C-alpha positions in Angstrom: 27.8 -19.9 13.5 24.7 -21.2 11.7 23.2 -17.7 11.6 26.4 -16.2 10.3 26.7 -18.8 7.5 23.0 -18.2 6.6 23.6 -14.6 5.6 27.1 -15.1 4.1 29.0 -12.9 6.6 32.8 -12.8 7.0 33.3 -14.4 10.4 36.5 -12.5 11.2 35.1 -9.1 10.5 31.8 -9.9 12.2 33.5 -11.0 15.4 35.7 -7.9 15.3 32.6 -5.7 14.8 31.0 -7.3 17.9 34.1 -6.7 20.0 34.3 -3.1 18.9 30.6 -2.6 19.9 31.2 -4.1 23.3 34.4 -2.0 23.8 32.8 1.3 23.0 29.7 0.6 25.2 32.1 -0.3 28.1 34.4 2.7 27.5 31.6 5.3 27.3 29.3 3.8 29.9 26.5 3.3 27.3 24.0 0.8 28.7 22.7 -0.3 25.3 24.3 0.0 21.9 23.8 -1.5 18.4 24.9 -1.5 14.8 22.4 -1.1 12.0 23.4 -2.0 8.4 21.8 -1.2 5.1 19.8 -4.0 3.6 21.0 -4.7 0.0 18.5 -3.7 -2.7 16.1 -2.3 -0.1 15.7 1.2 1.3 15.9 -0.1 4.8 18.3 -0.6 7.8 18.3 -3.7 9.9 19.8 -4.1 13.4 22.8 -6.5 13.0 24.1 -6.7 16.6 23.0 -5.3 19.9 24.4 -5.2 23.5 22.5 -4.4 26.6 19.1 -5.4 25.4 17.5 -8.7 24.3 16.5 -9.6 20.7 12.9 -9.8 21.8 12.8 -6.3 23.3 14.4 -4.6 20.3 12.5 -6.6 17.6 9.9 -3.8 17.0 12.7 -1.4 16.3 15.1 -3.7 14.5 14.1 -2.7 11.0 13.8 0.9 9.8 12.9 2.4 6.4 15.7 4.6 5.2 13.2 7.4 4.6 11.9 7.3 8.1 12.4 10.5 10.1 14.3 8.8 12.9 17.8 9.4 14.2 19.2 6.2 12.8 17.8 6.6 9.3 18.6 10.3 9.3 22.3 9.6 10.0 22.3 6.9 7.3 20.8 9.3 4.7 22.8 12.4 5.6 26.1 10.9 6.8 26.3 13.2 9.9 26.2 12.2 13.6 23.1 13.0 15.7 23.1 13.6 19.5 19.8 13.7 21.4 19.5 14.3 25.1 16.2 13.5 26.8 12.7 12.7 25.6 11.7 16.4 25.2 14.4 17.0 22.6 13.6 13.6 21.0 10.0 14.6 20.7 10.9 18.0 19.3 13.3 16.8 16.6 12.0 13.2 16.0 8.4 13.0 17.1 7.7 9.6 15.6 10.6 8.1 17.4 9.6 9.8 20.6 6.2 8.2 20.3 7.6 4.8 19.8 10.3 5.2 22.5 8.5 7.2 25.3 11.5 6.6 27.7 14.0 8.8 29.4 17.2 8.3 27.5 20.0 10.0 25.6 21.5 8.7 22.3 24.4 9.3 20.0 24.3 7.9 16.4 27.3 7.8 14.1 27.5 6.9 10.4 29.6 3.9 9.3 31.1 3.8 5.8 32.2 1.2 3.3 34.7 3.1 1.2 33.2 6.6 1.0 29.6 5.5 1.2 27.4 5.2 4.3 26.5 1.6 4.8 25.4 1.5 8.4 25.2 3.4 11.7 26.4 2.9 15.3 23.8 3.9 18.0 24.5 4.2 21.7 22.1 4.9 24.6 22.4 6.3 28.1 20.0 7.4 30.8 19.0 11.0 30.4 20.4 11.7 33.9 23.9 11.9 32.3 25.4 15.3 31.3 23.7 16.9 28.3 26.9 16.8 26.2 29.4 14.1 25.3 32.8 14.6 27.0 35.8 15.0 24.6 37.0 11.5 25.7 33.6 10.0 24.9 33.3 11.7 21.6 36.8 10.5 20.7 36.1 7.0 21.7 32.9 6.8 19.6 34.8 8.4 16.6 37.6 5.8 16.9 35.1 3.0 17.1 33.2 4.3 14.0 36.4 4.4 12.1 37.3 0.9 13.3 33.9 -0.5 12.3 34.0 1.3 8.9 37.4 -0.3 8.2 35.9 -3.7 9.0 33.0 -3.1 6.7 35.3 -2.0 3.9 37.6 -4.9 4.5 34.7 -7.4 4.4 33.3 -5.8 1.2 36.7 -6.0 -0.5 36.9 -9.7 0.2 33.6 -10.2 -1.5 31.8 -11.1 1.7 30.2 -7.8 2.9 28.7 -7.8 6.4 24.9 -8.1 6.4 22.4 -8.1 9.2 20.7 -11.4 9.8 17.0 -11.9 10.3 17.5 -11.6 14.1 20.2 -9.4 15.6 23.1 -11.0 17.3 23.0 -10.3 21.1 26.2 -9.8 23.0 26.2 -11.2 26.5 26.7 -8.6 29.2 29.9 -8.6 31.2 29.3 -11.0 34.1 29.4 -9.5 37.7 32.5 -10.3 39.8 32.4 -13.8 41.1 31.2 -14.3 44.7 32.4 -16.9 47.1 29.7 -19.6 47.6 29.4 -18.7 51.2 28.8 -15.0 50.4 26.2 -15.9 47.8 24.4 -18.2 50.3 24.5 -15.5 52.9 22.9 -13.1 50.4 20.1 -15.5 49.6 19.5 -16.2 53.2 19.3 -12.4 53.8 16.5 -12.0 51.2 14.6 -14.8 53.0 14.5 -12.8 56.2 12.9 -9.8 54.4 9.1 -9.2 54.6 9.1 -8.3 50.9 9.5 -10.3 47.8 12.8 -10.2 45.9 13.2 -11.3 42.3 15.9 -11.1 39.6 15.3 -11.1 35.9 17.8 -11.4 33.1 17.6 -9.2 30.0 15.3 -11.7 28.4 12.8 -11.3 31.3 13.5 -14.7 32.7 13.5 -15.3 36.5 17.0 -16.0 37.7 16.3 -15.7 41.4 13.3 -15.2 43.8 12.9 -15.6 47.5 10.1 -17.5 49.2 8.1 -14.3 50.0 8.1 -13.4 46.2 6.7 -16.8 45.3 4.1 -16.5 48.0 3.0 -13.0 46.9 2.9 -14.2 43.2 0.8 -17.2 44.2 3.1 -19.8 42.4 5.6 -22.4 43.4 9.1 -21.2 43.4 10.4 -23.9 41.1 7.6 -23.3 38.6 8.7 -19.7 38.2 12.4 -20.1 37.9 13.8 -19.7 34.4 10.5 -18.6 33.0 9.3 -15.2 31.8 6.9 -13.8 34.3 4.1 -13.2 31.7 4.4 -16.9 30.6 3.8 -18.2 34.1 1.6 -15.3 35.4 -1.1 -14.6 32.7 -2.5 -11.7 34.9 0.6 -9.8 34.1 -0.2 -9.8 30.3 -1.2 -6.2 30.1 0.5 -3.2 28.3 0.2 -1.2 31.5 2.5 -3.6 33.3 5.0 -4.2 30.5 5.5 -0.5 29.8 7.4 0.2 33.1 9.5 -3.0 32.4 10.5 -1.6 29.0 11.1 1.9 30.5 13.5 0.3 33.0 15.4 -1.6 30.3 15.7 1.4 27.9 16.3 4.2 30.4 18.2 2.1 33.1 16.3 4.1 35.7 14.1 2.6 38.4 10.4 2.3 37.6 7.3 0.9 39.4 3.8 -0.2 38.9 0.9 -1.7 40.8 -0.8 -4.9 39.4 -3.8 -6.9 40.4 -3.3 -10.6 41.2 -6.7 -12.2 40.8 -9.1 -12.2 42.5 -8.4 -9.1 44.6 -4.7 -8.9 45.7 -2.8 -5.8 44.6 1.0 -5.9 44.4 3.5 -3.1 44.1 6.5 -3.8 41.8 9.6 -1.7 42.0 12.2 -2.4 39.2 15.9 -1.6 39.5 17.8 -2.2 36.2 21.4 -2.7 35.4 23.5 -4.1 32.5 22.7 -7.7 33.4 19.0 -7.5 34.1 16.4 -6.2 36.5 16.0 -6.6 40.3 12.4 -6.4 41.6 11.1 -5.6 45.0 7.6 -6.9 45.5 5.2 -6.1 48.3 1.4 -6.0 49.0 -0.3 -2.7 48.1 -3.6 -1.1 48.6 -6.0 -0.9 45.6 -5.4 2.3 43.6 -8.3 4.7 43.9 -10.7 4.2 41.0 -8.6 1.5 39.4 -10.6 -1.2 37.8 -9.3 -4.8 37.4 -7.9 -5.5 34.0 -9.7 -8.1 31.8 -9.0 -11.7 32.8 -6.5 -13.4 30.5 -6.8 -17.2 30.1 -3.6 -19.3 30.6 -1.7 -20.1 27.4 -2.6 -17.0 25.5 -0.2 -14.9 23.5 0.9 -11.7 25.4 -0.1 -8.3 24.2 3.1 -6.2 24.2 3.2 -2.5 25.2 6.2 -2.0 22.9 4.2 -3.4 20.0 1.3 -1.1 20.7 3.5 2.0 20.9 5.4 0.9 17.8 2.2 0.0 15.9 1.2 3.6 15.2 4.8 4.5 14.5 5.1 1.8 11.9 1.7 2.6 10.5 2.8 6.1 9.8 5.4 4.6 7.4 2.5 3.7 5.2 2.4 7.4 4.2 5.8 6.7 2.5 4.4 3.7 0.5 3.8 4.6 -3.1 2.4 1.6 -5.0 0.4 -1.4 -4.0 3.6 -3.5 -3.8 5.1 -0.9 -1.4 2.0 -1.2 0.8 2.1 -5.0 0.8 5.8 -4.9 1.7 5.3 -2.5 4.5 2.4 -4.5 5.9 4.1 -7.9 5.7 7.7 -6.9 6.6 7.2 -4.1 9.1 3.7 -4.2 10.6 3.2 -8.0 10.8 6.3 -8.7 13.0 5.3 -5.9 15.4 1.9 -7.4 15.8 3.4 -10.8 16.5 0.9 -12.4 14.1 1.7 -15.8 12.7 -0.3 -15.2 9.5 -1.4 -12.2 7.6 -3.3 -11.8 4.4 -4.3 -8.5 2.8 -7.4 -8.9 0.6 -9.1 -6.5 -1.8 -12.7 -7.1 -3.1 -13.2 -6.5 -6.8 -15.6 -8.1 -9.2 -17.4 -9.9 -6.4 -14.3 -11.8 -5.3 -11.4 -11.4 -3.0 -7.9 -10.8 -4.5 -4.8 -11.6 -2.6 -2.6 -8.5 -2.4 -0.1 -9.8 0.2 0.2 -12.9 2.3 2.7 -14.3 4.8 2.9 -17.0 7.3 -0.1 -19.1 6.2 -0.1 -22.7 5.0 -0.9 -23.3 1.3 -4.4 -24.4 2.2 -5.1 -21.0 3.8 -3.7 -19.1 0.8 -5.7 -21.2 -1.6 -8.9 -20.7 0.5 -8.6 -16.8 0.5 -7.5 -16.5 -3.1 -10.4 -15.6 -5.5 -12.9 -16.5 -2.8 -16.4 -15.3 -3.8 -17.9 -12.7 -1.6 -21.2 -14.6 -1.7 -19.7 -17.4 0.4 -20.5 -16.8 4.1 -17.1 -16.4 5.6 -15.6 -14.1 8.2 -13.9 -12.1 5.5 -17.1 -11.6 3.4 -19.1 -10.7 6.4 -16.5 -8.1 7.5 -16.6 -6.5 4.0 -20.4 -6.6 3.9 -20.8 -4.9 7.3 -17.7 -2.8 7.4 -17.0 -3.9 11.0 -14.2 -6.0 12.4 -14.6 -9.5 13.7 -12.4 -11.0 16.5 -12.2 -14.6 17.5 -10.1 -15.3 20.6 -9.9 -19.1 20.2 -10.8 -21.9 17.9 -14.2 -22.6 19.5 -15.4 -19.1 18.9 -14.6 -19.1 15.1 -15.8 -22.8 14.8 -19.1 -21.8 16.3 -19.5 -18.8 14.0 -18.4 -20.5 10.8 -18.7 -24.3 11.3 -18.2 -25.1 7.6 -15.0 -23.2 7.1 -12.4 -25.8 8.2 -9.2 -23.7 7.5 -10.2 -21.4 10.3 -9.6 -24.2 12.8 -5.9 -24.5 12.0 -5.0 -21.3 13.9 -5.5 -20.3 17.6 -7.2 -16.9 17.1 -8.2 -14.6 14.3 -8.9 -10.9 13.6 -10.7 -9.8 10.4 -10.3 -6.1 9.9 -12.3 -4.1 7.3 -10.3 -1.9 5.0 -12.6 1.2 5.0 -11.7 4.1 2.7 -13.7 6.9 1.1 -16.9 5.7 2.7 -16.7 2.2 1.4 -15.0 -1.2 2.3 -12.4 -2.1 -0.3 -11.2 -5.3 1.4 -10.2 -7.1 4.5 -7.0 -7.6 6.5 -6.8 -11.0 8.1 -4.6 -11.6 11.1 -4.1 -15.1 12.6 -2.2 -16.2 15.7 -1.1 -19.7 16.6 -2.2 -19.3 20.2 -5.5 -18.1 21.6 -5.5 -14.3 22.1 -7.9 -12.2 24.2 -7.9 -9.1 21.9 -8.6 -6.7 24.8 -10.5 -3.5 23.9 -7.4 -1.3 23.6 -5.8 -3.7 21.1 -9.0 -4.0 19.1 -9.2 -0.2 18.8 -5.5 -0.1 17.8 -5.9 -2.8 15.2 -9.1 -1.2 13.8 -7.3 2.2 13.5 -4.3 0.4 11.8 -6.7 -1.2 9.3 -8.1 2.2 8.4 -4.6 3.5 7.7 -3.8 0.5 5.6 -7.0 1.0 3.6 -6.2 4.6 2.9 -2.7 3.7 1.9 -3.9 0.9 -0.3 -6.5 3.1 -2.0 -3.9 5.8 -2.7 -1.5 3.1 -4.0 -4.0 1.6 -6.4 -4.7 5.1 -7.8 -1.0 5.7 -8.1 -0.4 2.4 -9.9 -3.1 3.2 -12.4 -1.6 6.6 -13.2 1.9 5.2 -13.1 1.1 2.6 -15.7 -0.3 5.2 -18.0 2.8 7.3 -17.5 5.1 4.4 -18.1 3.3 3.5 -21.3 3.7 7.1 -22.4 7.4 7.2 -21.6 8.1 3.9 -23.3 6.4 5.3 -26.4 8.4 8.5 -26.3 11.9 6.9 -25.8 13.7 5.5 -28.9 12.9 1.9 -29.6 16.2 1.6 -31.4 19.2 3.8 -32.2 20.2 4.5 -35.8 23.4 2.8 -37.0 26.3 5.2 -37.6 29.3 3.9 -39.6 32.4 3.8 -37.4 30.5 4.3 -34.2 29.7 1.7 -31.4 26.7 2.5 -29.3 25.0 1.1 -26.2 22.0 2.7 -24.4 20.0 1.7 -21.4 17.0 3.1 -19.6 16.1 1.7 -16.2 13.0 3.0 -14.3 13.0 3.5 -10.6 11.9 0.5 -8.6 10.8 2.2 -5.4 9.3 5.4 -4.2 9.2 7.4 -7.4 6.7 8.4 -10.0 7.4 8.3 -13.8 10.6 10.3 -14.6 11.6 12.5 -17.5 15.0 11.0 -18.2 15.7 10.7 -21.9 18.5 9.9 -24.3 18.9 9.8 -28.1 21.4 9.3 -30.9 20.9 11.3 -34.1 22.6 10.6 -37.3 23.6 13.9 -38.9 25.4 12.7 -42.0 27.7 9.9 -43.1 30.5 10.9 -40.7 28.8 12.7 -37.9 26.2 12.0 -35.2 24.8 13.7 -32.1 24.4 12.1 -28.7 22.0 13.7 -26.3 20.9 12.9 -22.7 18.7 14.9 -20.4 16.4 14.9 -17.3 13.1 16.8 -17.0 12.5 18.1 -13.5 9.9 16.1 -11.5 8.3 12.7 -11.9 4.9 12.9 -13.5 3.0 12.4 -16.8 3.7 16.1 -17.5 7.5 15.5 -17.1 7.3 12.5 -19.6 5.2 14.6 -22.0 7.8 17.5 -21.9 10.5 15.0 -22.4 8.9 13.9 -25.7 8.6 17.6 -26.8 12.3 18.2 -26.1 13.4 15.1 -27.9 11.4 16.2 -31.0 13.0 19.7 -30.7 16.5 18.3 -30.4 16.0 16.2 -33.6 14.6 19.2 -35.5 17.5 21.6 -34.6 20.2 19.0 -34.8 19.3 18.0 -38.3 20.1 21.6 -39.4 23.7 21.1 -38.5 23.7 23.7 -35.8 26.5 23.7 -33.3 25.8 22.2 -29.8 25.5 25.6 -28.1 23.1 26.8 -30.8 20.9 23.7 -30.4 20.5 24.3 -26.7 19.9 28.0 -27.2 17.1 27.3 -29.6 15.5 24.7 -27.5 15.6 26.9 -24.4 13.8 29.7 -26.3 11.0 27.2 -27.0 10.1 27.0 -23.3 8.3 30.4 -23.4 5.7 28.7 -25.7 5.5 25.3 -23.9 3.4 26.6 -21.0 5.3 24.6 -18.3 7.1 25.5 -15.1 9.3 22.4 -15.3 13.0 22.8 -15.9 15.2 20.4 -17.9 18.9 19.5 -17.9 20.5 18.4 -21.1 23.9 17.5 -22.4 24.4 17.6 -26.2 27.5 16.1 -27.9 28.2 16.4 -31.6 30.5 13.6 -32.7 32.9 14.5 -35.5 34.4 11.1 -36.4 36.8 12.1 -39.2 38.4 14.8 -37.0 38.3 12.5 -33.9 36.7 15.0 -31.7 33.5 15.7 -29.8 31.8 19.1 -29.4 29.8 19.4 -26.2 27.4 21.9 -24.6 25.6 21.5 -21.3 22.4 23.0 -19.9 23.0 22.2 -16.2 23.5 18.5 -16.8 26.0 16.2 -15.1 29.4 16.1 -16.8 30.2 13.4 -19.4 33.1 11.0 -18.7 35.6 10.1 -21.4 37.6 6.8 -21.1 40.7 7.0 -23.3 42.0 4.0 -25.2 44.7 3.7 -22.5 42.1 3.3 -19.8 42.6 6.7 -18.3 39.2 8.2 -17.6 38.5 11.9 -17.1 35.5 14.0 -16.1 35.0 16.4 -18.9 35.0 20.1 -18.1 32.1 21.5 -20.1 30.9 25.0 -19.3 27.7 24.5 -17.2 24.9 26.6 -18.7 21.5 27.2 -17.0 18.8 24.5 -17.0 16.5 24.8 -20.0 13.5 26.8 -19.1 15.1 29.0 -16.3 15.9 32.0 -18.5 14.9 32.0 -22.2 17.6 34.5 -22.9 20.4 32.3 -21.5 23.5 31.5 -23.7 25.4 28.3 -23.9 29.0 27.5 -24.8 30.6 24.6 -26.7 33.7 22.8 -25.5 35.8 20.6 -27.8 37.5 17.4 -26.6 39.6 14.8 -28.5 37.8 11.6 -29.1 40.2 9.1 -30.7 39.1 5.6 -31.9 38.7 3.2 -28.9 37.7 6.0 -26.5 34.3 5.7 -24.8 32.1 8.8 -24.1 29.7 8.1 -21.2 26.5 10.2 -20.8 24.2 9.5 -17.9 21.5 10.9 -15.6 21.8 11.3 -11.8 20.2 8.0 -11.0 23.4 6.2 -12.0 25.5 7.8 -9.3 23.3 9.3 -6.5 23.5 7.4 -3.2 22.7 8.3 0.3 25.6 9.9 2.2 27.8 10.4 -0.9 28.5 13.8 -2.4 28.5 14.4 -6.2 32.3 14.8 -6.6 32.9 11.5 -4.8 30.3 9.7 -6.8 31.7 11.0 -10.1 35.2 10.0 -9.0 34.0 6.5 -8.2 32.2 6.2 -11.6 35.4 7.3 -13.4 37.4 4.7 -11.4 35.0 2.0 -12.4 35.2 3.0 -16.1 39.0 3.1 -15.9 39.2 -0.3 -14.3 36.8 -2.1 -16.7 38.5 -4.0 -19.5 37.8 -2.8 -23.0 35.3 -4.9 -24.8 31.6 -4.9 -25.4 29.8 -1.7 -24.7 26.7 -3.7 -23.8 28.6 -5.5 -21.1 30.0 -2.2 -19.8 26.5 -0.7 -19.7 25.0 -3.7 -17.9 27.8 -3.7 -15.4 27.3 0.0 -14.6 23.6 -0.5 -14.1 24.2 -3.5 -11.8 26.5 -1.4 -9.6 24.0 1.5 -9.5 21.2 -0.8 -8.5 23.4 -2.4 -5.8 24.4 0.9 -4.2 21.4 3.2 -4.9 18.6 0.5 -4.7 16.5 1.9 -7.6 15.8 5.2 -6.0 15.6 7.1 -9.3 15.4 6.5 -13.0 18.6 5.9 -14.9 19.4 6.8 -18.5 22.8 5.8 -19.9 24.3 6.3 -23.3 27.8 5.0 -24.3 29.4 5.9 -27.7 32.8 4.9 -28.9 34.5 5.5 -32.3 35.6 2.1 -33.7 39.3 1.6 -33.8 40.8 1.7 -37.3 41.7 -1.7 -38.7 44.4 -2.4 -41.2 
């Protein structure tokens, strides 16, 4: 209950969601299933609840970027189910996911909706030995469950307590096996003692729940010392990705796997793993040494395990750096996605500029560590400065190693092990990535190689992001200069305008708006969006705004204004297109004349509250055909009505079609009490940020004839 309270969930709907997940897994025979939910204000999905797997096992896969080309995120983006049978199909359709999950499985992923919007997904797993198609009964069961879960999400949202994924997924306990009489259980235990091979049982967390005396003998440990512990905690020689990978394969595929491991100094043991919904049974026996197999490096007791799942997922996560745009995106990817996979307790990303280190991202360190790294001079002999100077990584497996190398740097002694990774890009070292672990860590060669490769990818992403930020700042400055700083007062007209730049994943946009005073009783409202996101788009936006002012001031009709601007494109030397909606407001006649060049329709809220989507003839985008013609539509616009003009960033959301989004915006306008246009504009932007997460720029212009007063 504490975890639920922490993220403000609705307990009733949350418990019902858990029951629905357990029911569909049981009905369809799925051995593992989970529900991912969208993270508010973030283009990411987080695993909220899982059954059939432990939280530790799924942790590397528990958070996914929405843009990731994976089955779960694809379903969330597109709103359509995905069925994948077998690793070959997974590798063909979703190669990054296949790399991170190299196991034999089938999966079905269904979208979950809050209202009409995708807000999560349901994922189910089976062994790939099942038929390659869902049966009608299975498909119907999953569909019913998705509808049931969607209703719960909608109900919780309507109550103002939407369901959210916590920092760690909830894990549903498996159905217990049928109870056995004590005498039968005792007889089974005695049977295993008569066998010449070791027998062990692990739960889904990897803890030993049973072992016979022969297993304890083969493992070289006292039976009581092994019970209720994870094998790799009690047997450090099992800390090796080559041994963990078959364990993960058994859990994810629910198919038997095996491996051979060396128990120091020279005893080889054969492990055969048999998984089911409650855990894994293991048969253990002596084995001959594999031909040509060398003993793995010795691992001291008490060190942190190196996880095969983490190493697989490491490169998968690193590929998400290609989706990072600015420095903040890189920092977030490193600290929120890569650091948890590495199992690091502290991470700092440092760049070297002006002879000093600058802290780009940091997580997990005590204040004294942060203060030590921040603005540290490169002339001070530290592990970080030496890494930057040489361009080679440094690894310290325990406190004694780093104390011996840097005896005067006391903050280093507060962690168990360290890795200092050079950020090499374009033939130079631009900084250092610092990883720290609370426990000693051996850093075997394969892990060192993986971490060094990861650092190289981070460096390239960081260099690209710094260049982007520089260009983006120039473009933002240009766009700010080109947009109106204020709108002219027009007697009898209330106006509110907003421009909100994208917060993630986009360059500078070409969204624009304007209000032009034509004479004492008329004005023109205009909004548009230049194709693309670049400095060129912002510059073209400025040219179009100037052209609109020029032709509007002549008193030309809306269709003529757009026609003239469109003809200018042949002289602008650009291959960019532009949408534009021009509205001429005739206040004395209480009407608006509108013409559109491929722009989203305007919405009109009547004084009664009824809101309609205006039917304006959609002309071609400006710049497509210089000979295109445009038509004007006339609509009544009485005092107290509100004309709403906007760009697509206000309504576009993953999994929602345009008609649905327009209808939802109209409903919000109709349900908003009349009052301040500024309050209305701010409310619309808040809702857009909540549902779309800042994916695109937003321009919004509200105009309303003032009601006549006696």
